[in-house]
C-alpha positions as CSV (number, residue, x, y, z in Angstrom):
1,M,41.6,-45.7,-19.2
2,D,44.5,-46.4,-21.6
3,L,43.0,-45.0,-24.8
4,D,45.5,-46.7,-27.1
5,V,44.7,-50.1,-25.6
6,F,41.0,-49.4,-25.7
7,V,41.1,-48.5,-29.4
8,T,43.2,-51.5,-30.3
9,A,40.8,-53.8,-28.5
10,H,37.6,-52.5,-30.2
11,R,38.7,-51.0,-33.5
12,A,37.8,-54.2,-35.4
13,E,34.2,-54.1,-34.0
14,W,33.8,-50.5,-35.1
15,D,35.2,-51.2,-38.5
16,R,32.9,-54.2,-38.9
17,L,29.9,-52.1,-37.9
18,D,30.9,-49.4,-40.4
19,A,31.2,-52.1,-43.1
20,L,27.8,-53.5,-42.4
21,L,26.2,-50.0,-42.5
22,R,27.8,-49.3,-45.9
23,R,26.6,-52.7,-47.3
24,R,24.3,-52.2,-50.3
25,G,21.3,-54.5,-50.5
26,K,19.7,-56.5,-47.7
27,L,21.6,-58.0,-44.9
28,T,21.2,-61.6,-44.1
29,G,19.5,-62.5,-40.8
30,A,22.9,-63.3,-39.2
31,E,24.3,-60.0,-40.4
32,A,21.3,-58.1,-39.1
33,D,21.7,-59.7,-35.7
34,E,25.4,-58.9,-35.8
35,L,24.7,-55.3,-36.7
36,V,22.4,-54.9,-33.7
37,A,24.9,-56.4,-31.3
38,L,27.7,-54.3,-32.7
39,Y,25.5,-51.1,-32.4
40,Q,24.8,-51.9,-28.7
41,R,28.5,-52.6,-27.9
42,T,29.6,-49.4,-29.8
43,A,27.1,-47.3,-27.9
44,T,28.5,-48.7,-24.6
45,H,32.0,-47.9,-25.8
46,L,30.9,-44.3,-26.6
47,S,29.5,-44.0,-23.1
48,Q,32.8,-45.3,-21.6
49,L,34.8,-42.8,-23.6
50,Q,32.6,-39.9,-22.7
51,S,32.8,-40.6,-19.0
52,S,36.4,-41.8,-18.7
53,A,38.7,-40.7,-21.5
54,P,37.1,-38.0,-23.7
55,D,38.8,-37.7,-27.0
56,P,37.1,-35.3,-29.4
57,Q,38.1,-37.1,-32.7
58,L,37.3,-40.6,-31.5
59,T,34.1,-39.5,-29.7
60,G,32.9,-37.8,-32.9
61,R,33.5,-40.9,-35.0
62,L,31.7,-43.2,-32.6
63,T,28.8,-40.7,-32.2
64,Q,28.3,-40.6,-36.0
65,L,28.6,-44.4,-36.1
66,T,26.0,-45.0,-33.4
67,A,23.7,-42.5,-35.0
68,R,23.9,-44.2,-38.4
69,A,23.5,-47.6,-36.7
70,R,20.5,-46.4,-34.7
71,S,18.9,-45.1,-37.8
72,T,19.3,-48.4,-39.6
73,V,18.1,-50.5,-36.6
74,A,15.2,-48.3,-35.6
75,G,14.4,-47.0,-39.1
76,T,13.6,-43.4,-40.0
77,R,10.2,-41.8,-39.8
78,R,8.8,-38.5,-41.2
79,A,6.7,-36.3,-39.1
80,S,3.1,-36.1,-40.2
81,W,-0.1,-34.2,-39.5
82,R,-1.0,-37.1,-37.2
83,D,2.1,-36.3,-35.1
84,A,1.0,-32.7,-34.9
85,G,-2.5,-33.7,-33.9
86,R,-1.2,-36.1,-31.2
87,F,1.0,-33.4,-29.8
88,L,-1.8,-30.9,-29.5
89,A,-4.1,-33.6,-28.0
90,A,-1.7,-35.1,-25.6
91,G,1.9,-33.7,-25.4
92,F,1.2,-30.0,-25.2
93,P,-1.6,-30.2,-22.6
94,A,0.5,-32.6,-20.5
95,A,3.5,-30.2,-20.7
96,L,1.2,-27.4,-19.6
97,Y,-0.1,-29.5,-16.7
98,R,3.4,-30.6,-15.6
99,T,4.7,-26.9,-15.5
100,R,1.5,-25.5,-14.0
101,H,3.1,-24.5,-10.7
102,W,5.7,-22.5,-12.5
103,W,3.3,-20.5,-14.8
104,L,0.5,-20.1,-12.2
105,T,3.0,-18.6,-9.7
106,T,4.4,-16.4,-12.5
107,A,0.8,-15.3,-13.4
108,L,-0.1,-14.5,-9.8
109,V,3.1,-12.5,-9.1
110,S,2.8,-10.7,-12.4
111,V,-0.8,-9.7,-12.0
112,L,-0.1,-8.4,-8.5
113,V,2.9,-6.3,-9.9
114,A,0.8,-4.9,-12.7
115,A,-2.1,-4.0,-10.2
116,A,0.4,-2.4,-7.9
117,I,1.9,-0.3,-10.7
118,G,-1.6,0.6,-11.9
119,W,-2.7,1.7,-8.3
120,W,0.5,3.7,-7.8
121,I,0.0,5.6,-11.1
122,G,-3.7,6.0,-10.8
123,T,-3.5,7.5,-7.3
124,H,-0.5,9.7,-7.8
125,P,-1.0,12.6,-10.2
126,E,2.6,13.5,-10.0
127,V,3.5,10.1,-11.4
128,Q,1.1,10.6,-14.2
129,A,2.7,13.9,-15.0
130,A,6.0,12.3,-15.2
131,I,4.7,9.8,-17.8
132,G,3.5,12.5,-20.2
133,A,2.1,16.0,-20.7
134,P,-1.5,16.6,-19.7
135,E,-2.6,17.0,-23.3
136,E,-0.9,13.7,-24.2
137,L,-2.6,11.9,-21.4
138,R,-6.0,13.3,-22.3
139,E,-5.5,12.1,-25.9
140,M,-4.7,8.6,-24.7
141,T,-7.5,8.3,-22.2
142,R,-10.4,10.3,-23.6
143,P,-13.4,8.6,-25.3
144,G,-12.2,7.5,-28.7
145,G,-8.6,8.2,-27.7
146,Q,-5.5,6.1,-28.3
147,Y,-6.4,3.4,-25.9
148,E,-9.8,2.8,-27.6
149,S,-8.8,3.5,-31.2
150,Y,-5.8,1.2,-31.0
151,Y,-8.0,-1.9,-31.5
152,S,-9.8,-0.5,-34.6
153,T,-7.1,1.5,-36.3
154,H,-6.2,-1.3,-38.8
155,A,-8.3,-3.9,-40.6
156,A,-9.2,-6.8,-38.3
157,T,-7.3,-9.4,-40.4
158,S,-4.0,-7.6,-40.6
159,F,-4.3,-6.4,-37.0
160,A,-4.8,-10.0,-35.8
161,A,-1.8,-11.2,-37.8
162,Q,0.3,-8.4,-36.4
163,V,-0.7,-9.1,-32.8
164,W,-0.1,-12.8,-33.2
165,T,3.4,-12.3,-34.6
166,N,4.4,-9.9,-31.9
167,N,3.1,-12.0,-29.0
168,A,4.6,-15.2,-30.5
169,Q,8.0,-13.4,-30.6
170,V,7.6,-12.4,-26.9
171,A,6.7,-16.0,-26.0
172,A,9.6,-17.4,-28.0
173,L,12.0,-15.0,-26.4
174,S,10.8,-16.0,-23.0
175,L,11.3,-19.7,-23.7
176,V,14.7,-19.4,-25.4
177,L,16.2,-16.9,-23.0
178,G,15.3,-19.0,-20.0
179,V,18.5,-21.0,-20.4
180,F,20.4,-17.9,-19.2
181,L,19.3,-18.6,-15.6
182,G,15.9,-17.1,-16.4
183,L,17.1,-13.5,-15.9
184,P,16.2,-12.2,-19.3
185,V,12.7,-13.7,-18.9
186,L,12.1,-11.6,-15.8
187,W,13.0,-8.5,-17.8
188,V,10.7,-9.4,-20.6
189,L,7.9,-10.1,-18.1
190,L,8.5,-6.9,-16.2
191,Q,8.2,-4.8,-19.4
192,N,4.9,-6.4,-20.2
193,M,3.5,-5.9,-16.7
194,L,4.8,-2.3,-16.7
195,N,2.9,-1.5,-20.0
196,L,-0.2,-3.1,-18.5
197,G,0.2,-1.3,-15.2
198,I,0.6,2.1,-17.0
199,G,-2.6,1.5,-18.9
200,I,-4.5,0.5,-15.8
201,G,-3.2,3.6,-13.9
202,L,-3.8,6.2,-16.6
203,M,-7.3,5.0,-17.4
204,S,-8.3,4.6,-13.7
205,G,-6.9,8.1,-13.1
206,A,-9.2,9.3,-15.8
207,G,-12.1,7.5,-14.3
208,R,-12.4,5.1,-17.2
209,L,-10.9,1.9,-15.8
210,D,-14.1,0.0,-16.7
211,V,-13.6,0.9,-20.4
212,F,-10.0,-0.2,-20.3
213,L,-10.9,-3.6,-18.7
214,G,-13.7,-4.0,-21.3
215,L,-11.1,-3.7,-24.0
216,I,-8.4,-5.8,-22.4
217,L,-10.2,-8.7,-20.9
218,P,-11.8,-10.2,-24.0
219,H,-8.4,-11.2,-25.5
220,G,-6.1,-10.4,-22.6
221,L,-7.1,-13.3,-20.4
222,L,-5.9,-15.9,-23.0
223,E,-3.1,-13.8,-24.3
224,L,-1.6,-13.1,-20.9
225,T,-2.0,-16.7,-19.9
226,A,0.1,-17.7,-22.9
227,V,2.7,-15.1,-21.9
228,F,2.8,-16.4,-18.3
229,V,3.1,-20.0,-19.6
230,A,6.1,-19.0,-21.7
231,A,7.7,-17.1,-18.9
232,G,7.1,-19.9,-16.4
233,T,8.6,-22.4,-18.8
234,G,11.6,-20.2,-19.4
235,L,12.1,-19.8,-15.7
236,R,11.8,-23.5,-15.2
237,L,14.4,-24.1,-17.9
238,G,16.7,-21.6,-16.2
239,W,16.3,-23.4,-12.9
240,T,17.2,-26.6,-14.6
241,V,20.6,-25.1,-15.3
242,I,21.1,-24.5,-11.6
243,D,19.5,-27.7,-10.3
244,P,19.0,-30.5,-12.8
245,G,17.7,-32.8,-10.1
246,D,18.5,-36.5,-10.4
247,R,19.5,-36.2,-14.0
248,D,22.9,-35.0,-15.3
249,R,22.7,-31.4,-16.5
250,R,23.1,-32.2,-20.2
251,T,20.3,-34.7,-20.2
252,A,18.1,-32.4,-18.1
253,L,18.6,-29.5,-20.4
254,A,18.0,-31.6,-23.5
255,E,14.7,-32.9,-22.1
256,E,13.5,-29.6,-20.9
257,G,14.7,-27.8,-24.0
258,R,12.8,-30.1,-26.3
259,A,9.7,-29.7,-24.1
260,A,10.1,-25.9,-24.3
261,L,10.4,-26.0,-28.0
262,G,7.2,-28.0,-28.2
263,M,5.6,-25.5,-25.8
264,A,6.5,-22.7,-28.2
265,I,4.7,-24.4,-31.0
266,G,1.6,-25.0,-28.9
267,L,1.6,-21.5,-27.6
268,A,1.7,-20.2,-31.1
269,V,-1.7,-21.8,-31.6
270,V,-3.0,-20.3,-28.3
271,L,-1.7,-16.9,-29.3
272,F,-3.3,-17.2,-32.7
273,L,-6.7,-17.7,-31.1
274,S,-6.2,-14.7,-28.8
275,G,-5.1,-12.7,-31.8
276,V,-8.3,-13.6,-33.6
277,I,-10.3,-12.5,-30.5
278,E,-8.3,-9.2,-30.3
279,G,-8.7,-8.5,-34.0
280,F,-12.4,-9.4,-34.4
281,V,-14.1,-9.4,-31.0
282,T,-12.4,-6.7,-29.0
283,P,-13.2,-3.8,-31.5
284,S,-16.6,-5.2,-32.4
285,G,-19.9,-3.6,-31.6
286,L,-20.9,-6.3,-29.2
287,P,-21.9,-5.2,-25.7
288,T,-19.1,-5.2,-23.1
289,W,-20.5,-8.1,-21.2
290,A,-20.6,-10.2,-24.4
291,R,-17.0,-9.4,-25.4
292,I,-15.8,-10.2,-21.9
293,G,-17.9,-13.3,-21.8
294,I,-16.2,-14.6,-25.0
295,G,-12.8,-13.9,-23.3
296,V,-13.8,-15.7,-20.1
297,A,-15.1,-18.7,-22.1
298,A,-11.8,-19.0,-24.0
299,E,-9.9,-18.9,-20.8
300,L,-12.1,-21.5,-19.2
301,L,-11.7,-23.8,-22.2
302,F,-7.9,-23.4,-22.0
303,L,-7.9,-24.3,-18.3
304,A,-10.1,-27.3,-19.0
305,Y,-7.7,-28.3,-21.7
306,V,-4.8,-28.1,-19.2
307,Y,-6.4,-29.7,-16.1
308,V,-8.7,-32.3,-17.7
309,L,-6.9,-33.3,-20.9
310,G,-3.4,-32.4,-19.7
311,G,-3.8,-34.0,-16.3
312,K,-5.1,-37.2,-17.8
313,H,-2.1,-37.6,-20.2
314,A,0.4,-36.4,-17.6
315,R,-0.7,-39.1,-15.2
316,A,-0.4,-41.6,-18.0
317,G,3.3,-40.7,-18.3
318,E,3.2,-38.1,-21.1
319,T,5.8,-35.3,-20.6
320,G,5.6,-33.2,-23.7
321,D,9.0,-34.3,-24.9
322,V,9.3,-35.8,-28.4
323,A,8.9,-39.5,-28.8
324,A,11.9,-41.6,-27.8
325,A,12.2,-42.8,-31.4
326,D,12.6,-39.3,-32.7
327,R,15.2,-38.1,-30.2
328,S,18.8,-37.6,-31.4
329,P,21.2,-40.1,-29.8
330,G,22.2,-39.1,-26.4
331,Q,24.8,-40.4,-24.0
332,P,23.9,-44.1,-23.5
333,A,24.3,-45.7,-20.1
334,A,27.3,-47.8,-19.7
335,A,26.6,-51.5,-19.6
């Protein structure tokens, strides 16, 4: 493409579009039709420039021009509570359903790793000795020790808020760091499974695994599921960098990145619920079976949310991405 010839041929159209956009007051019907036509042609020009003769200054001008024109043509819209409700009722469960193979596989492998670590520690006293002195281990695992008192040390409200904040940060890190080929996500996940495996190993070595599971399962089922969803989504985002499929890499990353951002918001709600359970149910005086029953019920409700509601909306075409009208202008297809 001869850039000078291209600019000379189309500059008048761009200047006319800019003039219409700057016009104060209402446009006539003919001017509105002209604006739409010029917007469509300018979008095509932008696509041609980006694919054939990228020029940063000219591309930047046309990008701003098409964005302004799009805003005028499509109108602007403010997000509302209705949008949030629709996302939680359709977009989020659909995104969970679409990525289920990633986070279910992540969950299976992670649980096996944590169980293997726990078995290794629990059956090898020398490994336990390497973790801490005998007195320290007894203090951690004895009745009323650190593993048990951890859930009742602070007031339930502040503890739930602290847990929610910490877990939301872990989930957000997993989602954001996924773009680096997923490698940091694997590290974050390994650290979480290592901590879980150590707890399983030490408490089983002390003959108190049932107590540990009674403390972990009420909130841990939902909490770990949220962590696995975040990790699986992060790994999926990392794989998109490697293999964008039938989309160009920029488009694929934009779509999956927006879906991951929405996933972070939805997971914050899930982790809030698990934090409430951890703050109020886990340290409560309820029988162990009742506390675990609450955790199992919360997990089953989440899975029904994914497979029933999410499956329905995913089959209807929902992806978890923001609505087309709310997306920033991307690279249009050449006409």
